[in-house]
Rosetta silent file (secondary structure, phi, psi, omega in degrees, C-alpha in Angstrom):
SEQUENCE: MPELCRFYGIIIRMYFMDHNPPHFHAEYQGDRAEFDIRTLEVIAGALPGRAMALVLEWASMHRQELLANWERACAPEPLTPIDPLA
SCORE:     score description
SCORE:     0.000 S_00000001
   1 L     0.000  124.118 -174.644    9.306   -6.165   -2.204 S_00000001
   2 L   -68.330  142.971 -179.925    6.565   -6.786   -4.765 S_00000001
   3 E   -89.514  127.442  176.646    5.030   -3.786   -6.477 S_00000001
   4 E   -97.339  -35.330 -173.199    1.169   -3.817   -6.351 S_00000001
   5 E  -156.996  158.714  170.215    0.415   -0.477   -8.162 S_00000001
   6 E  -142.919  136.320  178.317    2.051    2.715   -9.577 S_00000001
   7 E  -162.944  137.519  177.631    0.140    5.979  -10.228 S_00000001
   8 L    50.357   36.401 -172.091    1.176    9.618  -10.390 S_00000001
   9 L    75.403    4.303 -178.189    4.801    8.738   -9.386 S_00000001
  10 E   -99.393  129.479  176.679    3.579    6.835   -6.358 S_00000001
  11 E  -113.205  128.007  178.820    4.621    3.249   -5.873 S_00000001
  12 E  -107.018  135.355 -177.775    2.667    0.860   -3.609 S_00000001
  13 E  -140.065  165.667 -179.916    4.372   -2.208   -2.393 S_00000001
  14 L  -147.570  127.150  176.756    3.865   -5.029    0.082 S_00000001
  15 L   -78.873  150.156  171.105    6.428   -7.316    1.762 S_00000001
  16 L   -79.961  139.868  175.148    6.083  -11.054    2.083 S_00000001
  17 L    55.450   41.235 -174.941    5.701  -12.318    5.688 S_00000001
  18 L   -85.202  169.454  179.087    5.720   -8.768    7.088 S_00000001
  19 L   -70.994  157.389  175.700    4.755   -7.703   10.588 S_00000001
  20 L   -78.761  167.668  -13.546    1.230   -6.932   11.819 S_00000001
  21 L   -66.810  163.849  176.017   -0.949   -4.913   11.518 S_00000001
  22 L   -49.119  124.778  178.862   -1.897   -5.610    7.895 S_00000001
  23 E  -154.141  169.422  174.545   -0.301   -2.695    5.942 S_00000001
  24 E  -131.744  162.724 -178.140    1.235   -1.569    2.691 S_00000001
  25 E  -109.216  138.383  178.896    4.152    0.660    1.870 S_00000001
  26 E  -125.580  135.914 -178.446    3.890    3.781   -0.354 S_00000001
  27 E  -126.237  136.707  175.869    6.854    5.664   -1.881 S_00000001
  28 E  -147.828  115.785 -177.563    6.933    8.990   -3.572 S_00000001
  29 L    45.220   53.744  173.969   10.017   10.908   -4.700 S_00000001
  30 L    82.494  -11.377  172.177   12.177    9.322   -2.014 S_00000001
  31 E   -87.703  144.674 -178.531    9.585    9.742    0.823 S_00000001
  32 E  -131.178  151.204  167.892    8.149    6.586    2.306 S_00000001
  33 E  -150.140  157.700  175.935    5.251    5.679    4.532 S_00000001
  34 E  -108.788  135.424  179.501    3.449    2.665    5.887 S_00000001
  35 E  -119.414  134.719  174.701   -0.365    2.578    5.971 S_00000001
  36 E   -72.753  127.389 -175.438   -2.617    0.352    8.148 S_00000001
  37 L   -66.675  -39.827 -170.682   -4.997   -1.302    5.615 S_00000001
  38 L   -75.779  -42.604 -177.388   -7.958   -1.443    8.004 S_00000001
  39 L  -100.719  -21.920 -172.931   -7.784    2.138    9.359 S_00000001
  40 L    68.086   22.601  177.232   -5.659    3.844    6.703 S_00000001
  41 L   -82.122  149.924  175.924   -3.606    5.505    9.419 S_00000001
  42 E   -79.241  124.897  178.506    0.003    6.160    8.745 S_00000001
  43 E  -106.016   -7.551  175.279    1.986    3.796   11.009 S_00000001
  44 E  -164.463  144.541  171.713    5.461    4.901    9.916 S_00000001
  45 E    79.370 -165.259 -178.036    7.078    7.621    7.684 S_00000001
  46 L  -167.823  153.477  178.750    5.331   10.344    5.868 S_00000001
  47 L  -124.373  153.827  171.067    4.452   11.583    2.359 S_00000001
  48 L   -59.723  152.117 -166.615    3.930   15.034    1.004 S_00000001
  49 H   -46.716  -56.813 -173.646    0.325   16.357    1.343 S_00000001
  50 H   -65.332  -41.119 -179.041   -0.889   15.677   -2.270 S_00000001
  51 H   -66.082  -39.475  177.119    0.768   12.283   -2.464 S_00000001
  52 H   -59.407  -48.205  178.166   -0.708   11.411    0.924 S_00000001
  53 H   -62.470  -39.306 -176.547   -4.215   12.395   -0.223 S_00000001
  54 H   -71.780  -39.096  174.763   -3.886   10.333   -3.465 S_00000001
  55 H   -58.785  -48.529 -176.681   -2.672    7.251   -1.551 S_00000001
  56 H   -66.893  -38.145  174.240   -5.553    7.486    0.856 S_00000001
  57 H   -60.266  -50.681  177.815   -8.080    7.958   -1.928 S_00000001
  58 H   -57.965  -49.691 -175.014   -6.674    4.930   -3.796 S_00000001
  59 H   -67.659  -31.058  175.509   -6.443    2.676   -0.706 S_00000001
  60 H   -64.200  -28.301  178.688   -9.951    3.486    0.343 S_00000001
  61 H   -83.970  -13.840 -171.284  -11.207    2.264   -3.027 S_00000001
  62 L  -125.186   21.187 -175.143   -9.058   -0.932   -2.912 S_00000001
  63 H   -61.489  -37.974 -179.617   -9.041   -1.968    0.721 S_00000001
  64 H   -62.877  -39.431 -178.955  -10.550   -5.431    0.101 S_00000001
  65 H   -70.763  -34.254  176.214   -7.915   -6.121   -2.548 S_00000001
  66 H   -65.127  -39.064 -179.394   -5.185   -4.935   -0.261 S_00000001
  67 H   -68.783  -35.069  178.575   -6.411   -7.200    2.533 S_00000001
  68 H   -68.085  -36.700  174.444   -6.550  -10.125    0.107 S_00000001
  69 H   -68.291  -33.796  172.075   -3.013   -9.411   -0.981 S_00000001
  70 H   -60.243  -39.893  178.315   -1.935   -9.332    2.657 S_00000001
  71 H   -63.528  -44.856  177.905   -3.372  -12.777    3.186 S_00000001
  72 H   -60.025  -47.527 -177.667   -1.431  -13.941    0.055 S_00000001
  73 H   -61.405  -31.499  178.767    1.758  -12.323    1.362 S_00000001
  74 H   -75.774  -24.421 -169.382    1.385  -14.182    4.699 S_00000001
  75 L   -66.752  -41.510  -18.997    0.803  -17.539    2.922 S_00000001
  76 L   -77.934  135.816  173.573    3.287  -16.682    0.977 S_00000001
  77 L  -132.926  163.835  179.913    1.625  -16.735   -2.465 S_00000001
  78 L   -54.212  140.882  172.430    1.995  -14.520   -5.531 S_00000001
  79 L   -88.246  151.102 -177.127    0.416  -11.061   -5.098 S_00000001
  80 L   -98.221  127.560  175.613   -2.208   -9.670   -7.417 S_00000001
  81 L   -59.758  149.994  175.710   -1.680   -6.255   -9.011 S_00000001
  82 L  -111.622  138.307  177.988   -4.205   -3.552   -8.165 S_00000001
  83 L   -57.621  147.513 -178.866   -5.521   -0.977  -10.598 S_00000001
  84 L   -80.195  168.371  171.920   -4.080    2.550  -10.293 S_00000001
  85 L   -68.753  130.588 -178.602   -5.943    5.650   -9.486 S_00000001
  86 L   -92.676    0.000    0.000   -7.458    7.005  -12.672 S_00000001
């Protein structure tokens, strides 16, 4: 699964040809969660509180880039890295 971004020990990934709704995967210290790109709701899994807050902050800033990568992943075409949370 291609890695889109890494920050504060959190890894953001997206599968090629994955199921709907458009979503991304986040991993932190062995915990995993899937987030709906449009609503930022958790659709599977869970992360610790601080990691969850950081992922939501990052995703809210990069929602359009995430959606563009979702379209690429469905094509399938190479995905574009996204800047980390600073």
